[in-house]
N, C-alpha and C positions, 0 to 999 in steps of 0.2 A: 742364401747360403748354398754353396756348392754341396751336392749330395756326397755323403761319406761312404767310402768302401773300406772294408777291412782288407788290407793288402796281404798277399801271400806271406805266410810266416811259418817257418819250419817248426813242426810240433814234437818230433821224436816220440810219437805215441802209437807206433805200429809194431807188430811183431816182426820176427826175423824174415818172414816172407812178404812183408809189406802190407799186411792186412790190418786195418784199423782196430784199435782196442776200445774198451769201454771208456777209457780216459779221453781218447780222441773224440768220441761221440759226445761226451759230456761237455768238452770245451766248446765245440761248435754249437751245440744246443744252447749253451749258456750265452754265447754271443747273440744268437737269435732271440732268446728271451729278453735280452737287453736292447732289443729293437735295432740291432745292426742289420739293416735290410739287405745288404749285399756283401757277401763273404767270399773271398778267394782262398782256397786251401793252400797249404804249403806244397812245395813242388813234389810231384809224384814221379817215380821213375817209370819209363816206358819199356825198359828192358834191363836185365841184370847188368849189362855192360855200362848202363847209364846211372847206376846207383851212386849216391853221394857217400862220402866217408862217414857221415854222421849215423850213429845207430838210430834205429826206430823210424827210418824213412818209410813213408807209405808208397805203394806202387799200384798202378791200375793197369798192369801189363798182361792180365789174363782174364778171360770171361768168368772163371771160377770165383773171382773177387767181387763181381757185380753185386751179389746179394749183401755182402758185408757193407759196401758203400751205400747201398739202398737204405740201410738203417740210418745212416748219417743224413742223407738228403731228406728222408721222411721226417726225421726229428727237427731239422731246420725248417722245412716247409710248414710243419705244424704250427710254428710261431710266426708265419707270414713272411719269412725271409727267403732270399735266393742264395744259392751256393754254386760257385764256379770252380771247376777242377783245373788246377795248374799242372800242365804236363811238361816234363823236361827230360833231357839226357845230359849228363854232366860233361860228356866229352873228356878232355884232358884234365878237367878239374876234379880229380878224385884220387883216392889212394886207399890201400888196405881194405879193399872190398872182397878180395879173393877172385876177382874177375879181371881179365885183360883190360888195360886202359887204352882207349882209342880216341882219335880226334880228327879234325879236318886235315891235319898234317902231323909231322913228327916233332913239332916244336913244343918245348916244355913250358909249363907255367912256372914263373919264378917263385910262386908260393908252394905249389905241390912238388915241384922239382922232380917229376916223374916223366920220362920220355914216352909219349903215347905212340902207338902204331897208327899211321895214317890209314884211314878207312879206304878200302877198295870201292870202286864205283858200284859194284853189285851190292855191297854192304850198305851203301848210302840209300839205295832204293829199298832195301829191306827196312832201314830206319824210317823211311817215309811211310811205308805201309804200317809199321808198328805205331807211329804217331797217330795215324788215321784209325787203326784198330782201337787204340786207347780212347780216342775221342768217341768212337761208337760205344765202347763199354761205359763211358761217362754218361752218355745219353741214356743208355739202358738202365743205368743205376739211378737215374732221376736228377742228375745235375742239370743246372739251368744254362750251361754253356761250358766251354773250356777256355783256358788261357794258355797260349803257347809261351813258354819262357824263352824269349829270344834276347835276353839281357844277361848281365853279370858274368859274361865269359863262358856260359854253358854252350852246348854243342851248336845249337842254331845260331847263336851269336858269333861263334867261331867262324862260321861261314861268311859272316858279314864284316869280318875284320881283315883288312889288307895285310896286316902284319903276321897273320896266321894262315890265311887261305892262299895257297899257291897253286890251286888247281883250277880246272875249267868247268867243273860241274857245280857251279856256285848257286844254282837255282834251287837249292835245298829248301829254303823257306817257302818259296812259291809253289813248289811241287807238294810239300806237306799240306799246304792250305787247299790246293786243288784236290788232293786225295781225300782230305777230310770232308770237303763239300760233296764229293762223289759218294762217300759212305754214309754221311749223316744228314744230307739235305740242307735245310736252313738252320741247323743247330748253330747257336751263336759262337763265333770264334773271336776271342779277345787276344791281345798280344801285349807282352811286356818288353819294352826296348830300353837299352841304355843310350841316352842321347849323346854321350861322350864316354871315353875311357882314358885311363891313365897311361896305357901302353901304346897309344897312338896320338899323334898330333890332332887336335880338334879341327874338324872340317865341317862347317855348317852346311855346305852344299851336299856333302855325303848324307847328312841327316835328312835333308830335304828330299833327296832322291829316294831314300828308304820310305819316307812318308808317302811319296807319290806312288811307290810300289804298293803300299798298303791300301791306298785309295783304289788302285786298279783291282786289287784282290778283294775289295769290299769287306775289309775287317770291320767288326762290330764295335770295338772299343780299343783305344791305344792307351796303355799306361806307361808313363815316362819316368824312368829311373836313371841311374848313373853307374858306370864302372864295371869292373870285373873282379873276380876273386884274387887276382894278382895282388891287389891292394884292397882287401875286403872291407876294411874299416872306412874306406872312402865311399862305400855303398851306403852304410848306415853310420853316419858320423857321430862323434861324441867322445865319450871316455875311452881311454886306452888302458884297460885293467891288466897291465903287464904281468903282475903276479899270478893272475888266474891263467893267462895265456901260457906262461912258462910251466905252470903246474899241471894244467889239464889238456892243453892242445896237443893232439897226437903228433903233429909235425914239429912243434918247437920244444916240447918237453925233453926230448932226447938229444937236442943239439949240444955241441961242444961249448965249453966256457968261452973260447975265442970267438965263436960265432955270436954268442949272446952279447959279448963285449963290443964287437966291432961291426957286425952286420945289422943287428937289431936297431941300433941307433940310426943307421942309414935308412932303414925301412920306416922307422917312426917319423923321420924328418919329412917323409913323403905323404904322411897322413894329413888329410884336410880337416880343418876345425869344423865343429858344428855351427851352422848358421841357420836362422829360420828360413823355411821354405826354399831349401838350397837347390832344388831342381826347377824352379819356376822359369828361369831364362830359357832352358831347353824346352820346357813344356810349351812356352809361348811360341817358339819357332815351329813346333809341331802343329799347334792350334792354327797358326796363320796359314798353314799349307794343307789343311784338310777340313772336311765337313764331318768327319768321323768324331764321335764323342771322345774327349781326351780326359784322362785322369792323371794327376800328378802326385807322386809320392816323395816324401823326404822332408822332415823338419817342421811339420805342422804340430804345434803344441798349444796355441792360443785359439780360443773360440773366435775372436775377431779375425784372425788370419783365415780361418775356414769360411766364415760368413762373407768375407770380402774377396775371396779367391775368384778369379775370372775364368777358371777352368770348369768343365762340366762336372767333374768329380775330384774330390780330394781323397787320396788313399792313405791310410795310417796302419802302422804295424805295432811299434813298441807301446804307444799309448793304450792300445787295447789289451796288451799283455799286463800292463800295470793296472788298468781299470776297464774291465769288460763293460762297465756301465758308463763309459766316457761320453757316449752320445746322449744318454739321458741327462747327464749333468750339464751338457752344453745346451740342451733344450730349456733347462731351468735358468741358466746363466750364460748368455751369449759371450761373456768375457772370461768364462772359466778357463783355467790353465791346467793342462795335464800334469799329474804328479810324476810323470816319467822324468828322470834326471839324465837320461841318455848315458847311463853308466856303462852300458853294453855288456854287462855280465850275462844277461839273457842270451845274447848272441854268442858269447864265448862258450857258455856251458852247453850249447847244443852239440858241441864237438865231443861231449862225454855221453854217458848212458843216462843222463838226466833228461827228463822231458821238459818241455817249455814252461817257464814260470818267471815271475819277476823277483829279483833279488833285492830290490829297493835301494840299490847303491850302498848296501851295508856290508859288502864283502861276502866271501864264501865261507 
């Protein structure tokens, strides 16, 4: 059986300054108690300009926060598990944070519809240092490594997309990794990538070139995902709880009737259906071109799928929201099926002030 990883999952359990609450600690400690041996946190902001629109996002952007996160890592380690800090900057994919929205260029996201200011070169180098500083804070806080969020259309990923990056200082990812190595030594660096996106034509050779770069940079683990927030539900496929989106989502709830009648159906038509193990094709391309351990995330619900997976790791998100003891159940029954119905209410509701939980497909 491929080893299981709890993939990064937004918690909504930090205070307004990004400091984790008791609820945050309890959730991660509970996963460790249930023998989830490797846990990746939800994405943490590396600067105020990189905050998500979601309330309750954690941030590891200042040394004053090290002690608070040390309580989390100590609690997880007490039960024999490892915990990886996912670091991110949202770039153009944010709104309503009170901070200026910046990106690799001035091109808007079709979802957020906010025109970002393209970063100046000196600001990019400042971001590189900020990523490295946060990695150092993670090391000092007792994390077992960091994961760079270079997927889902966030800032690092924006530098990798030809449709967005019209500049010449495109070595952003490479320079971040080099700066982290300089500051943290052999501290493990994982990376999350999108093997393909909806906003660009799929190019297998481009994916292979990225993997070869990661080989050169000696990344410690590659997690393969899909997509960007332009079509967010294609990242985590399944239900489209439109009633919850229109009622709770801060972007859609104030849209006009005409928009909801004519634009939303067009968007909905672009949403991909849920299929088992939906990123395996992309993960196999990555695996064929690297000796780095590869994790695949997306659509694993059956024990037999995990047992028979030919990747090094299988990453799961929603099943662990539904059942923190999912791994224990799999150990008892290799054919166990997750109770997660892929209703996606958990994903929609993180746009509110509600912290992460399973809604059981029963509505709000």
